[in-house]
C-alpha positions in Angstrom: 0.3 -0.2 -0.1 1.2 3.3 -0.9 1.7 5.8 2.3 -1.9 7.7 2.0 -3.5 4.2 1.6 -2.0 3.6 5.1 -3.0 6.8 6.5 -5.9 6.3 5.8 -6.1 2.7 7.3 -4.9 4.4 10.4 -7.9 7.1 10.5 -10.1 4.2 10.0 -8.8 2.1 13.3 -8.6 5.4 15.4 -12.6 5.7 14.9 -13.9 2.6 17.5 -16.3 0.6 16.3 -16.7 -2.0 18.5 -20.1 -3.8 18.0 -22.9 -3.0 20.3 -23.4 -6.4 21.1 -19.5 -6.5 22.5 -20.5 -3.4 24.3 -19.3 -0.8 21.8 -21.1 2.8 21.5 -23.5 2.6 18.2 -22.7 5.9 17.7 -19.3 5.9 16.3 -20.1 3.3 13.4 -21.2 5.9 10.9 -18.6 8.1 11.3 -16.1 5.2 10.0 -18.4 4.5 7.5 -18.7 7.7 6.3 -14.9 8.1 6.3 -14.5 4.7 4.4 -16.5 5.8 1.7 -14.8 9.5 1.5 -11.8 7.8 1.1 -13.3 5.4 -1.3 -14.4 8.2 -3.9 -11.0 10.1 -3.4 -9.6 7.3 -5.0 -12.0 6.9 -8.1 -14.9 4.8 -6.4 -18.4 5.4 -6.7 -20.5 5.1 -3.9 -23.5 2.6 -4.6 -25.2 2.0 -1.4 -25.6 3.1 1.8 -28.4 1.2 3.8 -29.7 -1.0 6.8 -32.4 -3.0 6.7 -35.8 -2.6 8.0 -36.9 -4.0 11.7 -39.5 -6.4 10.0 -36.2 -8.1 8.4 -34.9 -9.3 12.1 -38.1 -11.4 12.5 -36.9 -13.9 10.0 -35.3 -17.2 11.4 -32.0 -17.2 12.1 -31.4 -14.3 13.2 -29.9 -14.7 17.0 -31.6 -13.9 20.1 -29.1 -11.2 21.0 -29.6 -8.9 18.1 -33.5 -9.3 18.4 -32.9 -8.1 21.8 -31.0 -5.0 21.0 -32.0 -3.9 17.7 -34.7 -1.3 17.0 -34.8 1.1 14.0 -32.7 3.5 15.5 -29.9 0.6 16.2 -30.0 -0.4 12.5 -29.8 2.9 11.1 -26.8 3.6 13.1 -25.1 0.6 11.7 -25.6 1.1 8.0 -23.6 -1.1 5.2 -21.6 0.9 2.4 -21.0 -0.2 -0.9 -18.4 1.6 -3.4 -17.8 0.5 -6.9 -15.3 0.4 -9.8 -16.1 0.2 -13.6 -19.7 0.5 -15.1 -22.5 -1.1 -13.5 -22.4 -5.0 -14.9 -24.7 -8.2 -14.3 -24.1 -10.6 -11.9 -21.6 -13.0 -14.4 -19.3 -9.7 -14.9 -19.0 -8.4 -10.9 -16.4 -9.6 -8.5 -17.5 -8.6 -5.2 -15.3 -8.2 -1.8 -16.4 -7.9 1.6 -14.8 -6.7 5.1 -16.7 -5.7 8.2 -16.2 -2.3 9.6 -16.9 -3.6 13.3 -14.5 -4.8 15.7 -14.6 -7.0 18.9 -13.9 -5.0 21.9 -12.4 -3.3 23.9 -10.9 -0.5 21.1 -7.2 -0.6 21.0 -5.6 2.4 19.3 -3.7 1.9 16.2 0.1 2.5 16.8 2.6 1.4 13.4 6.6 0.4 14.4 8.8 -1.8 12.7 7.1 -2.6 9.7 4.0 -3.9 12.0 0.4 -2.1 12.5 -0.9 -2.8 15.8 -4.7 -2.3 17.0 -8.1 -3.0 17.0 -9.4 -3.8 13.4 -5.6 -4.7 11.9 -6.1 -7.7 10.5 -10.1 -8.3 11.4 -11.1 -6.6 9.3 -10.4 -3.0 8.3 -6.7 -3.7 7.1 -8.1 -6.4 5.0 -10.9 -4.3 3.6 -8.2 -0.9 2.9 -5.7 -3.2 1.4 -8.5 -5.0 -1.2 -9.3 -1.4 -2.0 -5.9 -0.5 -2.6 -5.2 -3.6 -5.2 -8.1 -3.4 -6.9 -7.8 0.6 -7.8 -4.4 -0.5 -8.3 -5.7 -2.8 -11.2 -8.4 0.0 -12.7 -5.2 2.2 -13.2 -3.3 -0.3 -14.9 -6.0 -1.4 -17.1 -8.5 1.5 -17.8 -10.1 -1.0 -20.3 -11.5 -3.1 -17.0 -13.9 -0.5 -16.7 -16.2 -1.2 -19.5 -16.0 -4.9 -19.1 -16.2 -5.7 -15.0 -17.6 -4.2 -12.0 -16.0 -4.3 -9.1 -17.8 -3.8 -5.8 -16.4 -3.5 -2.5 -19.0 -3.7 0.8 -18.2 -2.2 4.5 -20.6 -3.9 6.7 -22.1 -3.7 10.2 -22.9 -6.9 12.5 -20.0 -9.6 12.0 -18.8 -9.7 15.3 -20.6 -10.1 18.5 -22.9 -13.1 17.7 -24.8 -11.1 15.0 -23.7 -13.6 12.4 -23.9 -10.8 9.5 -28.0 -10.6 9.6 -28.5 -7.3 9.3 -25.3 -6.6 6.9 -24.0 -8.9 4.6 -27.7 -10.9 4.7 -29.3 -7.9 3.7 -27.1 -7.1 0.8 -27.1 -10.0 -0.4 -30.7 -10.7 -0.5 -31.1 -7.1 -1.7 -28.9 -7.8 -4.8 -25.3 -7.5 -4.0 -23.9 -10.6 -5.4 -21.2 -11.3 -8.0 -19.9 -14.1 -9.8 -16.8 -13.9 -7.3 -17.6 -13.3 -4.0 -14.8 -12.7 -1.3 -14.4 -12.3 2.0 -12.1 -10.9 3.3 -10.7 -12.3 6.6 -7.3 -13.6 7.6 -6.7 -17.0 5.7 -3.1 -16.6 4.9 -4.2 -15.4 1.3 -5.4 -19.0 0.9 -9.0 -19.3 -0.7 -11.4 -21.0 2.3 -14.8 -21.7 0.1 -16.5 -23.7 3.1 -17.3 -21.8 6.7 -18.9 -23.5 9.2 -22.3 -21.7 10.7 -23.0 -22.1 14.4 -26.3 -22.4 16.7 -26.2 -21.7 20.8 -28.4 -23.4 22.7 -29.1 -22.5 26.2 -30.5 -24.3 29.4 -32.3 -22.0 31.9 -33.6 -22.4 35.1 -36.1 -20.4 36.5 -37.0 -21.3 40.0 -36.6 -19.8 43.3 -33.9 -18.8 45.5 -32.9 -19.9 49.5 -30.7 -18.9 52.0 -28.1 -21.7 54.0 -30.5 -21.7 56.4 -32.8 -23.0 54.5 -31.3 -24.5 51.5 -33.8 -27.5 50.9 -36.3 -24.6 50.2 -34.7 -23.4 47.0 -34.3 -25.1 43.2 -30.6 -25.2 43.5 -29.7 -24.5 39.8 -26.0 -24.2 40.4 -26.1 -28.0 40.8 -28.4 -28.8 37.9 -26.9 -26.8 35.5 -23.3 -28.6 36.4 -25.4 -31.7 35.9 -26.4 -30.9 32.5 -23.2 -29.4 31.2 -21.1 -32.5 32.3 -24.2 -34.4 30.3 -23.7 -32.2 27.6 -20.1 -32.9 27.5 -20.2 -36.6 27.6 -22.4 -36.9 25.0 -22.4 -34.3 22.5 -18.6 -34.0 22.3 -18.1 -37.3 20.8 -20.9 -36.3 18.6 -20.0 -33.6 17.4 -16.7 -34.7 16.9 -17.9 -37.7 14.6 -19.6 -35.5 12.8 -17.0 -33.1 11.9 -18.5 -30.2 14.2 -17.0 -28.4 17.4 -19.0 -28.1 20.3 -17.7 -25.6 23.2 -19.4 -26.2 26.5 -19.2 -22.4 27.3 -20.4 -19.7 30.0 -22.3 -21.3 33.2 -23.9 -18.4 35.5 -25.9 -18.8 38.7 -24.4 -17.0 41.5 -21.4 -16.2 43.8 -22.3 -15.8 46.9 -21.6 -18.7 49.8 -24.4 -18.6 51.7 -27.4 -18.7 49.0 -28.9 -21.4 47.1 -29.5 -19.7 43.7 -33.0 -21.0 42.0 -31.9 -19.3 38.6 -28.9 -19.5 36.3 -28.0 -20.1 32.6 -25.6 -22.6 31.2 -24.4 -21.8 27.1 -23.0 -23.8 24.2 -21.7 -23.0 21.0 -22.1 -25.6 18.3 -20.3 -25.1 14.9 -20.9 -26.9 11.8 -20.3 -27.5 8.3 -23.8 -29.0 7.0 -27.4 -29.4 7.5 -27.3 -33.0 8.5 -24.7 -32.8 11.2 -26.8 -29.9 12.5 -29.7 -31.7 12.4 -28.7 -34.2 14.6 -26.4 -32.2 17.1 -30.2 -30.2 17.8 -32.0 -33.4 18.2 -29.5 -35.0 20.7 -29.0 -31.9 22.7 -32.8 -32.3 23.6 -32.4 -35.4 23.8 -29.4 -35.2 26.9 -31.3 -32.5 28.5 -34.5 -34.3 29.1 -32.9 -37.1 29.7 -30.8 -35.5 32.2 -34.0 -34.6 34.3 -35.0 -38.0 34.6 -31.8 -38.9 35.5 -31.1 -36.1 37.9 -34.6 -37.3 39.8 -33.5 -40.6 40.0 -29.9 -40.0 41.3 -30.6 -36.6 43.6 -34.3 -36.5 44.3 -33.9 -38.0 47.8 -30.7 -35.3 48.5 -32.1 -32.4 50.5 -29.4 -30.2 48.6 -31.4 -31.2 45.4 -34.9 -32.5 46.5 -37.1 -29.2 45.2 -35.3 -28.9 41.3 -35.4 -33.0 41.2 -39.0 -33.1 41.6 -40.1 -29.8 39.9 -37.4 -29.9 36.9 -39.9 -29.8 34.2 -41.8 -27.0 35.3 -38.1 -24.8 35.9 -35.7 -26.1 33.5 -35.7 -24.9 29.8 -34.0 -25.6 26.8 -34.0 -22.9 24.0 -31.8 -21.7 21.0 -30.3 -18.3 21.3 -29.2 -19.0 17.7 -30.5 -21.8 15.6 -31.2 -22.4 11.4 -28.1 -20.6 10.0 -27.1 -22.2 6.7 -23.2 -22.9 6.4 -21.1 -22.4 3.2 -19.4 -25.3 1.4 -19.5 -24.7 -2.6 -16.9 -26.0 -5.4 -16.3 -24.0 -8.8 -13.4 -25.3 -10.5 -13.2 -22.4 -13.4 -12.7 -19.6 -10.4 -10.6 -21.9 -8.5 -8.1 -22.1 -11.3 -8.4 -18.4 -11.6 -7.8 -17.4 -8.2 -5.2 -19.6 -8.2 -3.3 -18.2 -10.8 -3.8 -14.7 -9.2 -2.0 -15.8 -5.6 -4.8 -17.4 -4.1 -4.5 -20.8 -3.7 -7.4 -23.0 -2.6 -7.3 -24.9 0.8 -9.4 -27.6 2.3 -9.5 -26.1 5.5 -12.2 -28.0 6.8 -10.2 -31.1 6.3 -7.5 -29.4 8.7 -9.7 -27.6 11.4 -8.9 -24.1 10.1 -11.9 -23.3 8.6 -14.0 -20.7 11.0 -17.4 -19.1 11.1 -18.2 -15.7 9.0 -21.0 -13.8 7.6 -19.7 -15.7 3.7 -22.6 -18.3 5.0 -25.0 -15.7 3.4 -23.6 -15.5 0.3 -24.0 -18.8 -1.4 -26.0 -19.2 -4.5 -26.3 -20.2 -8.3 -23.5 -18.8 -10.5 -21.4 -17.5 -7.7 -18.4 -19.0 -5.9 -17.9 -17.8 -2.3 -14.9 -17.8 0.1 -13.0 -16.4 3.0 -9.2 -15.2 1.4 -7.8 -12.5 3.2 -4.3 -11.3 5.0 -3.0 -13.0 8.1 -3.7 -15.4 10.4 -6.5 -14.9 13.0 -4.9 -16.8 15.8 -1.3 -16.1 14.9 -2.1 -12.2 14.5 -4.0 -12.2 17.6 -7.5 -11.2 16.4 -10.0 -10.6 19.3 -6.7 -9.7 21.8 -5.1 -6.9 23.0 -2.0 -7.7 21.0 -3.9 -7.8 17.4 -1.3 -6.8 14.9 -0.5 -7.3 10.7 3.1 -7.3 9.2 2.6 -4.6 6.5 4.1 -6.5 4.4 1.1 -9.0 4.7 -0.8 -6.1 3.5 1.2 -5.5 0.5 1.1 -8.8 -0.8 -2.7 -8.9 0.0 -2.5 -5.9 -2.0 -1.0 -7.2 -5.1 -2.7 -10.4 -4.9 -6.0 -8.5 -5.4 -4.7 -6.3 -8.4 -3.7 -9.4 -9.8 -6.9 -11.1 -9.3 -8.8 -8.3 -11.1 -6.7 -8.5 -14.2 -7.4 -11.8 -14.3 -10.9 -11.7 -13.8 -11.3 -8.9 -16.6 -9.3 -11.1 -18.9 -11.4 -14.3 -18.4 -14.9 -12.0 -18.6 -13.3 -10.3 -22.2 -12.6 -13.4 -23.2 -15.8 -15.0 -22.8 -17.8 -11.9 -24.8 -18.7 -11.2 -28.3 -16.2 -9.1 -30.2 -16.6 -5.7 -29.5 -18.9 -6.1 -26.5 -19.0 -4.0 -23.4 -20.6 -2.7 -21.0 -24.6 -3.5 -20.7 
């Protein structure tokens, strides 16, 4: 990247865009989007979209519960998606699109540059890859002005990727309202390899809605601590091995009841996160979670029904213990396209079977699949090695420069591919 692009990136990183679902202030997000759009326009891009979905869009299947709870019309309006483009408008088969997310995890970490390394929130996930892509695409159109009459390249900067939002009010909205292309790259950290499979995730929650008590009368309370601990153990025993057999991943995650030493807590929650790569696995795991929770109640009554610590919840389990789904019904991404795979590989983006070695991850590319599209995550850096989601998030400037060059080469290769398929003399439609 040239110095002007690096300065632009530093400005973007200096604006806090922590997801409101991660505790961020929603007010600053539009400022960052305006800075992005203005920077792109200054480089010759056209702003094509600045919009958000209607509130009714969040009533659809697959919207995580935390999004439903947080969102209102003001919330959505404050987090617009922005699409900028180079080239004349083209049909989908002559369009290449790139996606990156402007929102970050918390807390905000201001940027700093030293020794060829850029540190700070968004360096590698995901502002750095987005700006590097813009720089490379701009360079391609400058080197080959004829591209403008043959192809269109769109770049989307979206909200709602972090915080468990799963892209439902950013990427999903854009795709459903026409934002699509022959190649759709999500600029996530993959060491510049093409990951054309991404997991989806579901979040079951087991909760207890009983009555508290004190240490003077411990038998009077529904002991959520013991019950949830028991369920957590049974889920780990049963769901863990099944998930492994199905190629999925299960995380027995947070449990909350209380922290005092002299109370019986009658309420609490236990959460799991389950990542999967196909709908068959999701269906099987959904059924198994329900079975384990149901069976846990019966086993708990048999084992602990005569114990004064647990007698009440053992006998009233069905009345106070519930299984709900905070996130469910999301599609996983799995697609192949030999023609576009070769084109990407020739540009320096080789395909990698990320499912086979467990490096595939969840991102909002899951919403982009469709006929005539090849969808993949592909960006600079590595989520783990570059400290994404940690205070030490960073990226080497050389990594961004490499991605910039590869994006330039990809656009040139895509333009040549499109031109070779057109009747002689045909250009923009």
